[in-house]
DSSP file (Angstrom, degrees, kcal/mol; ACC not computed):
  #  RESIDUE AA STRUCTURE BP1 BP2  ACC     N-H-->O    O-->H-N    N-H-->O    O-->H-N    TCO  KAPPA ALPHA  PHI   PSI    X-CA   Y-CA   Z-CA
    1    1 A M              0   0    0      0, 0.0    43,-2.3     0, 0.0     2,-0.5   0.000 360.0 360.0 360.0 144.9  -19.0  -16.3   -3.4
    2    2 A K  E     -AB  43  69A   0     67,-3.9    67,-2.3    41,-0.2     2,-0.5  -0.967 360.0-173.8-117.2 124.2  -17.3  -14.9   -0.3
    3    3 A T  E     -AB  42  68A   0     39,-2.6    39,-3.1    -2,-0.5     2,-0.5  -0.977   7.2-161.8-121.7 127.1  -13.9  -16.2    0.8
    4    4 A V  E     -AB  41  67A   0     63,-2.8    62,-3.1    -2,-0.5    63,-1.6  -0.940  12.5-176.9-110.3 125.4  -12.1  -15.2    4.0
    5    5 A I  E     -AB  40  65A   0     35,-2.7    35,-2.7    -2,-0.5     2,-0.5  -0.972  22.2-133.8-126.3 134.8   -8.4  -15.8    4.2
    6    6 A Q  E     +AB  39  64A   0     58,-3.3    58,-2.0    -2,-0.4     2,-0.3  -0.774  34.9 163.6 -89.6 126.0   -6.1  -15.2    7.2
    7    7 A V  E     - B   0  63A   0     31,-2.3     2,-1.1    -2,-0.5    56,-0.2  -0.988  47.2-102.1-140.3 145.0   -2.8  -13.5    6.2
    8    8 A G        +     0   0    0     54,-0.7     2,-0.6    -2,-0.3    27,-0.1  -0.576  47.5 170.9 -71.4 100.3   -0.2  -11.7    8.3
    9    9 A I        +     0   0    0     -2,-1.1    29,-0.2    26,-0.2     3,-0.1  -0.954  12.4 149.4-115.1 113.3   -1.1   -8.0    7.7
   10   10 A Y        +     0   0    0     -2,-0.6     2,-0.3     1,-0.1    -1,-0.1   0.569  60.6  12.6-120.5 -15.6    0.9   -5.7   10.0
   11   11 A C  S  > S-     0   0    0     77,-0.1     4,-2.2    79,-0.1    79,-0.2  -0.885  84.0 -87.2-152.4 179.0    1.4   -2.4    8.0
   12   12 A L  H  > S+     0   0    0     77,-2.4     4,-2.6    -2,-0.3     5,-0.2   0.846 123.8  55.3 -64.9 -34.1    0.4   -0.4    4.9
   13   13 A K  H  > S+     0   0    0     77,-1.0     4,-2.3    76,-0.2    -1,-0.2   0.909 108.6  47.7 -66.3 -41.3    3.0   -2.1    2.8
   14   14 A C  H  > S+     0   0    0      2,-0.2     4,-2.2     1,-0.2    -2,-0.2   0.931 112.6  49.9 -61.1 -45.7    1.6   -5.6    3.8
   15   15 A Q  H  X S+     0   0    0     -4,-2.2     4,-2.4     1,-0.2    -2,-0.2   0.905 111.1  48.5 -61.4 -43.4   -1.9   -4.3    3.0
   16   16 A T  H  X S+     0   0    0     -4,-2.6     4,-2.5     1,-0.2    -1,-0.2   0.910 111.1  49.3 -65.5 -42.9   -0.9   -3.0   -0.4
   17   17 A S  H  X S+     0   0    0     -4,-2.3     4,-2.1     2,-0.2    -1,-0.2   0.885 112.2  48.6 -66.1 -37.1    0.9   -6.2   -1.4
   18   18 A V  H  X S+     0   0    0     -4,-2.2     4,-2.2     2,-0.2     5,-0.3   0.927 112.1  48.8 -66.4 -44.8   -2.1   -8.3   -0.4
   19   19 A M  H  X S+     0   0    0     -4,-2.4     4,-2.5     1,-0.2    -2,-0.2   0.910 112.5  48.0 -62.2 -43.0   -4.5   -6.1   -2.3
   20   20 A K  H  X S+     0   0    0     -4,-2.5     4,-0.9     1,-0.2    -1,-0.2   0.907 111.7  49.9 -64.4 -41.9   -2.3   -6.2   -5.4
   21   21 A A  H  < S+     0   0    0     -4,-2.1    -2,-0.2    -5,-0.2    -1,-0.2   0.911 118.3  37.3 -64.5 -42.7   -1.9   -9.9   -5.3
   22   22 A V  H >< S+     0   0    0     -4,-2.2     3,-1.6     1,-0.2    -2,-0.2   0.880 109.9  58.4 -80.5 -39.1   -5.6  -10.7   -5.0
   23   23 A S  H 3< S+     0   0    0     -4,-2.5    -1,-0.2    -5,-0.3    -2,-0.2   0.708  96.1  66.0 -68.0 -17.7   -7.1   -8.0   -7.2
   24   24 A G  T 3< S+     0   0    0     -4,-0.9    -1,-0.3    -5,-0.2     2,-0.2   0.593  80.6  99.6 -78.3 -10.2   -5.1   -9.3  -10.2
   25   25 A L  S X  S-     0   0    0     -3,-1.6     3,-1.1    -4,-0.2     2,-0.2  -0.503  80.6-112.2 -78.5 145.2   -7.0  -12.6  -10.3
   26   26 A T  T 3  S+     0   0    0      1,-0.2     3,-0.1    -2,-0.2    -1,-0.1  -0.549  99.4  31.4 -75.6 139.9   -9.9  -13.0  -12.7
   27   27 A G  T 3  S+     0   0    0      1,-0.3    18,-0.9    -2,-0.2     2,-0.5   0.332  81.2 132.3  97.4  -5.8  -13.3  -13.3  -11.2
   28   28 A V  E <   +C   44   0A   0     -3,-1.1    -1,-0.3    16,-0.2    16,-0.3  -0.697  24.7 172.3 -83.2 123.6  -12.6  -11.0   -8.2
   29   29 A N  E     +     0   0A   0     14,-3.2     2,-0.3    -2,-0.5    15,-0.2   0.819  65.4   1.7 -95.6 -39.9  -15.4   -8.4   -7.7
   30   30 A K  E     -C   43   0A   0     13,-1.7    13,-3.1     2,-0.0     2,-0.4  -0.996  56.7-158.3-152.4 146.0  -14.4   -6.8   -4.4
   31   31 A V  E     -C   42   0A   0     -2,-0.3     2,-0.4    11,-0.2    11,-0.2  -0.997   7.3-172.4-130.4 131.0  -11.6   -7.2   -1.8
   32   32 A E  E     -C   41   0A   0      9,-2.7     9,-3.4    -2,-0.4     2,-0.5  -0.985   6.9-159.4-122.7 133.8  -11.7   -6.1    1.8
   33   33 A V  E     -C   40   0A   0     -2,-0.4     2,-0.6     7,-0.2     7,-0.2  -0.953   2.7-164.9-114.3 128.6   -8.7   -6.1    4.1
   34   34 A N  E  >> -C   39   0A   0      5,-3.1     5,-2.1    -2,-0.5     4,-0.8  -0.926   4.6-175.9-112.6 105.8   -9.1   -6.2    7.9
   35   35 A V  T  45S+     0   0    0     -2,-0.6   -26,-0.2     1,-0.2     3,-0.2   0.859  81.5  56.8 -70.5 -36.1   -5.8   -5.3    9.5
   36   36 A D  T  45S+     0   0    0      1,-0.2    -1,-0.2     2,-0.1    -2,-0.0   0.891 118.2  31.8 -63.5 -40.5   -7.1   -5.9   13.1
   37   37 A K  T  45S-     0   0    0      2,-0.1    -1,-0.2   -31,-0.0    -2,-0.2   0.479 105.0-126.4 -95.0  -3.9   -8.1   -9.5   12.4
   38   38 A H  T  <5 +     0   0    0     -4,-0.8   -31,-2.3     1,-0.2     2,-0.3   0.918  65.6 131.0  56.9  47.3   -5.3  -10.1    9.8
   39   39 A T  E   < -AC   6  34A   0     -5,-2.1    -5,-3.1   -33,-0.3     2,-0.4  -0.923  47.9-154.7-129.3 154.9   -7.8  -11.2    7.2
   40   40 A V  E     -AC   5  33A   0    -35,-2.7   -35,-2.7    -2,-0.3     2,-0.5  -0.999  12.1-155.3-125.3 131.4   -8.6  -10.5    3.6
   41   41 A T  E     -AC   4  32A   0     -9,-3.4    -9,-2.7    -2,-0.4     2,-0.5  -0.934   7.9-163.6-111.0 124.6  -12.1  -11.1    2.3
   42   42 A V  E     -AC   3  31A   0    -39,-3.1   -39,-2.6    -2,-0.5     2,-0.4  -0.928   0.7-163.8-112.7 126.1  -12.5  -11.8   -1.5
   43   43 A F  E     +AC   2  30A   0    -13,-3.1   -14,-3.2    -2,-0.5   -13,-1.7  -0.907  45.8  57.0-108.8 135.4  -15.9  -11.4   -3.2
   44   44 A G  E    S- C   0  28A   0    -43,-2.3     2,-1.5    -2,-0.4   -16,-0.2  -0.738  94.9 -53.2 137.3 176.4  -16.5  -12.9   -6.6
   45   45 A D  S    S+     0   0    0    -18,-0.9     2,-0.3    -2,-0.2   -17,-0.1  -0.665  82.9 128.8 -89.2  84.2  -16.4  -16.1   -8.6
   46   46 A V        -     0   0    0     -2,-1.5   -19,-0.1    -4,-0.1    -2,-0.1  -0.983  64.7-104.4-141.3 147.7  -12.9  -17.2   -7.8
   47   47 A D     >  -     0   0    0     -2,-0.3     4,-1.9     1,-0.2     3,-0.2  -0.604  23.2-147.5 -74.3 122.2  -11.2  -20.4   -6.6
   48   48 A P  H  > S+     0   0    0      0, 0.0     4,-2.2     0, 0.0    -1,-0.2   0.842  98.8  53.3 -60.0 -34.4  -10.2  -20.0   -2.9
   49   49 A V  H  > S+     0   0    0      2,-0.2     4,-2.5     1,-0.2     5,-0.2   0.887 107.4  51.1 -68.4 -38.5   -7.2  -22.3   -3.3
   50   50 A A  H  > S+     0   0    0      2,-0.2     4,-2.3     1,-0.2    -1,-0.2   0.887 110.0  50.1 -65.3 -38.6   -6.0  -20.2   -6.3
   51   51 A V  H  X S+     0   0    0     -4,-1.9     4,-2.4     2,-0.2    -2,-0.2   0.927 111.7  48.1 -64.1 -45.1   -6.3  -17.0   -4.1
   52   52 A T  H  X S+     0   0    0     -4,-2.2     4,-2.4     1,-0.2    -2,-0.2   0.915 112.2  48.5 -63.1 -44.2   -4.4  -18.6   -1.3
   53   53 A K  H  X S+     0   0    0     -4,-2.5     4,-2.4     1,-0.2    -1,-0.2   0.911 111.2  50.5 -62.3 -42.2   -1.6  -19.8   -3.6
   54   54 A K  H  X S+     0   0    0     -4,-2.3     4,-2.8     1,-0.2     5,-0.3   0.905 110.6  49.6 -63.4 -42.1   -1.3  -16.4   -5.2
   55   55 A L  H  X S+     0   0    0     -4,-2.4     4,-2.2     1,-0.2     6,-0.7   0.922 112.3  47.3 -62.5 -44.3   -1.1  -14.7   -1.8
   56   56 A R  H  X S+     0   0    0     -4,-2.4     4,-1.0     1,-0.2    -2,-0.2   0.902 116.8  43.5 -64.3 -40.5    1.7  -17.1   -0.7
   57   57 A K  H  < S+     0   0    0     -4,-2.4    -2,-0.2    -5,-0.2    -1,-0.2   0.932 121.2  36.4 -72.8 -46.3    3.6  -16.7   -3.9
   58   58 A K  H  < S+     0   0    0     -4,-2.8    -2,-0.2    -5,-0.2    -3,-0.2   0.853 128.5  30.8 -79.0 -36.0    3.4  -12.9   -4.3
   59   59 A T  H  < S-     0   0    0     -4,-2.2    -3,-0.2    -5,-0.3    -1,-0.2   0.584  90.6-134.5-102.1 -10.7    3.6  -11.8   -0.7
   60   60 A K     <  +     0   0    0     -4,-1.0     2,-0.3    -5,-0.4    -4,-0.2   0.823  65.3 125.9  58.6  32.1    5.8  -14.6    0.8
   61   61 A K        -     0   0    0     -6,-0.7     2,-0.3    -5,-0.0    -1,-0.2  -0.839  69.7-102.0-117.3 155.4    3.3  -14.8    3.7
   62   62 A T        -     0   0    0     -2,-0.3   -54,-0.7    -3,-0.1     2,-0.4  -0.591  39.9-169.1 -74.5 138.2    1.5  -17.7    5.1
   63   63 A A  E     -B    7   0A   0     -2,-0.3     2,-0.4   -56,-0.2   -56,-0.2  -0.996   7.0-175.1-133.1 135.5   -2.2  -17.7    4.1
   64   64 A M  E     -B    6   0A   0    -58,-2.0   -58,-3.3    -2,-0.4     2,-0.4  -0.996  26.9-123.2-136.0 130.9   -4.9  -19.9    5.4
   65   65 A I  E     +B    5   0A   0     -2,-0.4   -60,-0.2   -60,-0.2     3,-0.1  -0.583  28.5 176.5 -73.1 124.4   -8.6  -20.2    4.2
   66   66 A L  E     -     0   0A   0    -62,-3.1     2,-0.3    -2,-0.4   -61,-0.2   0.842  61.9  -8.0 -95.4 -44.1  -10.9  -19.5    7.1
   67   67 A S  E     -B    4   0A   0    -63,-1.6   -63,-2.8     2,-0.0     2,-0.4  -0.997  48.0-165.6-156.0 151.7  -14.3  -19.7    5.4
   68   68 A V  E     +B    3   0A   0     -2,-0.3   -65,-0.2   -65,-0.2    -3,-0.0  -0.996  36.4 119.4-136.1 129.5  -16.0  -20.0    2.0
   69   69 A G  E     -B    2   0A   0    -67,-2.3   -67,-3.9    -2,-0.4     3,-0.1  -0.969  59.3 -54.8-170.8-177.6  -19.6  -19.3    1.5
   70   70 A P        -     0   0    0      0, 0.0     2,-0.2     0, 0.0    -2,-0.0  -0.361  60.6 -97.8 -73.6 155.9  -22.3  -17.3   -0.3
   71   71 A E        -     0   0    0     -2,-0.1     2,-0.4   -68,-0.0   -28,-0.0  -0.518  40.4-163.5 -71.6 138.2  -22.2  -13.5   -0.1
   72   72 A K        -     0   0    0     -2,-0.2     2,-0.4    -3,-0.1    -3,-0.0  -0.967  22.3-117.2-123.9 142.3  -24.6  -12.0    2.5
   73   73 A D        -     0   0    0     -2,-0.4     3,-0.1     1,-0.0    -2,-0.0  -0.655  32.5-140.6 -77.1 127.5  -25.8   -8.5    2.7
   74   74 A E        -     0   0    0     -2,-0.4     5,-0.0     1,-0.1    -1,-0.0  -0.591  23.6 -99.6 -86.8 149.3  -24.6   -7.0    6.0
   75   75 A P     >  -     0   0    0      0, 0.0     4,-1.5     0, 0.0     3,-0.5  -0.290  32.8-113.5 -62.2 155.1  -26.8   -4.7    8.0
   76   76 A K  H  > S+     0   0    0      1,-0.2     4,-2.0     2,-0.2     5,-0.2   0.795 113.2  63.6 -62.7 -28.9  -26.2   -0.9    7.6
   77   77 A E  H  > S+     0   0    0      1,-0.2     4,-1.5     2,-0.2    -1,-0.2   0.919 104.3  45.2 -62.6 -43.6  -25.0   -0.7   11.2
   78   78 A K  H  > S+     0   0    0     -3,-0.5     4,-1.3     1,-0.2    -1,-0.2   0.861 110.4  54.5 -68.9 -35.4  -22.0   -3.0   10.6
   79   79 A Q  H  X S+     0   0    0     -4,-1.5     4,-0.6     1,-0.2    -1,-0.2   0.874 107.1  50.9 -66.3 -36.2  -21.1   -1.2    7.4
   80   80 A E  H >< S+     0   0    0     -4,-2.0     3,-0.7     1,-0.2     4,-0.4   0.853 105.9  55.8 -68.8 -34.4  -21.0    2.1    9.2
   81   81 A E  H >< S+     0   0    0     -4,-1.5     3,-0.9     1,-0.2    -1,-0.2   0.827 101.4  58.7 -65.8 -31.9  -18.6    0.7   11.8
   82   82 A K  H 3< S+     0   0    0     -4,-1.3    -1,-0.2     1,-0.2    -2,-0.2   0.707  87.1  76.6 -71.1 -20.2  -16.2   -0.4    9.1
   83   83 A K  T << S+     0   0    0     -3,-0.7     2,-0.5    -4,-0.6    -1,-0.2   0.789  71.1  92.1 -65.8 -27.7  -15.8    3.1    7.9
   84   84 A G  S <  S-     0   0    0     -3,-0.9     2,-0.3    -4,-0.4    -3,-0.0  -0.571  75.8-141.2 -70.7 116.6  -13.5    4.1   10.8
   85   85 A A        -     0   0    0     -2,-0.5     2,-0.2     1,-0.1    -2,-0.1  -0.598   9.9-127.6 -83.9 137.5   -9.9    3.4    9.5
   86   86 A A        -     0   0    0     -2,-0.3     2,-0.7     1,-0.1    -1,-0.1  -0.557  22.3-116.3 -80.8 146.7   -7.4    1.9   11.9
   87   87 A S        +     0   0    0     -2,-0.2    -1,-0.1     0, 0.0     0, 0.0  -0.754  44.7 169.3 -86.3 115.0   -4.1    3.6   12.3
   88   88 A I        -     0   0    0     -2,-0.7   -77,-0.1     1,-0.0   -76,-0.0  -0.916  36.4 -99.7-126.1 153.0   -1.3    1.3   11.1
   89   89 A P        -     0   0    0      0, 0.0   -77,-2.4     0, 0.0   -76,-0.2  -0.251  25.4-125.1 -68.2 158.9    2.4    1.9   10.5
   90   90 A S  S    S+     0   0    0      1,-0.2   -77,-1.0   -79,-0.2     2,-0.3   0.796  92.1  10.5 -75.3 -27.5    3.6    2.5    7.0
   91   91 A C        -     0   0    0    -79,-0.1     2,-0.2   -78,-0.1    -1,-0.2  -0.994  67.4-158.0-150.5 147.4    6.1   -0.4    7.2
   92   92 A C    >>  -     0   0    0     -2,-0.3     4,-2.1    -3,-0.1     3,-0.7  -0.697  37.5-101.2-119.6 173.6    6.9   -3.2    9.7
   93   93 A Q  T 34 S+     0   0    0      1,-0.2    -1,-0.0    -2,-0.2     0, 0.0   0.811 120.2  58.6 -65.0 -29.4    9.9   -5.3   10.5
   94   94 A K  T 34 S+     0   0    0      1,-0.2    -1,-0.2     3,-0.0    -3,-0.0   0.776 114.9  35.5 -71.8 -25.0    8.5   -8.2    8.4
   95   95 A C  T <4 S+     0   0    0     -3,-0.7    -2,-0.2     2,-0.1    -1,-0.2   0.720  92.2 103.2 -97.3 -26.6    8.4   -6.0    5.3
   96   96 A E     <  -     0   0    0     -4,-2.1     2,-0.5     1,-0.1    -5,-0.0  -0.380  60.9-149.2 -66.3 127.6   11.5   -3.9    5.8
   97   97 A T        -     0   0    0     -2,-0.2     2,-0.5     2,-0.0    -1,-0.1  -0.857  10.5-165.9-100.2 127.6   14.3   -5.1    3.6
   98   98 A I        -     0   0    0     -2,-0.5     2,-0.5     2,-0.0    -2,-0.0  -0.959   3.9-157.7-116.8 126.5   17.8   -4.5    5.0
   99   99 A Y        -     0   0    0     -2,-0.5     2,-0.4     2,-0.0    -2,-0.0  -0.897  10.5-171.5-105.2 127.4   20.8   -4.9    2.8
  100  100 A L        +     0   0    0     -2,-0.5     2,-0.3     2,-0.0    -2,-0.0  -0.929   8.7 169.2-117.4 141.2   24.1   -5.6    4.4
  101  101 A S        -     0   0    0     -2,-0.4     2,-0.4     2,-0.0    -2,-0.0  -0.993   7.1-174.7-146.2 147.9   27.5   -5.6    2.7
  102  102 A F        -     0   0    0     -2,-0.3     2,-0.4     2,-0.0    -2,-0.0  -0.993  14.2-143.3-142.8 151.4   31.0   -5.7    4.0
  103  103 A E        -     0   0    0     -2,-0.4     2,-0.5     4,-0.0    -2,-0.0  -0.926  15.7-133.7-115.8 137.7   34.4   -5.5    2.4
  104  104 A S        -     0   0    0     -2,-0.4     3,-0.3     1,-0.1    -2,-0.0  -0.780   8.8-162.7 -91.2 126.5   37.3   -7.5    3.5
  105  105 A S  S    S+     0   0    0     -2,-0.5     2,-0.6     1,-0.2    -1,-0.1   0.559  81.1  75.1 -85.3  -6.6   40.5   -5.4    3.9
  106  106 A S  S    S+     0   0    0      2,-0.0    -1,-0.2    -3,-0.0     3,-0.1  -0.355  71.0 163.2 -99.7  54.1   42.7   -8.5    3.8
  107  107 A G        -     0   0    0     -2,-0.6     2,-0.3    -3,-0.3    -2,-0.0  -0.275  44.2 -99.8 -70.6 158.5   42.3   -9.0    0.1
  108  108 A C        -     0   0    0      2,-0.0     2,-0.4    -2,-0.0    -1,-0.1  -0.619  38.0-167.7 -81.8 133.1   44.7  -11.2   -1.8
  109  109 A A        -     0   0    0     -2,-0.3     2,-0.5    -3,-0.1    -3,-0.0  -0.984   9.2-152.7-125.2 132.9   47.4   -9.4   -3.7
  110  110 A I              0   0    0     -2,-0.4    -2,-0.0     1,-0.1     0, 0.0  -0.908 360.0 360.0-106.4 126.9   49.7  -10.9   -6.3
  111  111 A L              0   0    0     -2,-0.5    -1,-0.1     0, 0.0    -2,-0.0   0.416 360.0 360.0-101.2 360.0   53.1   -9.4   -6.7
């Protein structure tokens, strides 16, 4: 079975977290991530709803099922086009964690 899910993938960190979340499910044979279309394609005998829930829980991103259907063999021309890797940043603002802390200088003092 082939399941296509739309997920916000903007950088390498997003791509890695999506791949880790989906590849851990039982029944997954192959996972393809398309950064340009913001989609992840999962091949194998796996429940599409379970994949979507896992993506939402592990990546904290919105995930929406686009299509579910049987696997089809793609022509060799399309497979060759996929080999060119897109240049994407290593981290985006949506993934970057910023920690802020401040100290108050007007602390309470007991004499």
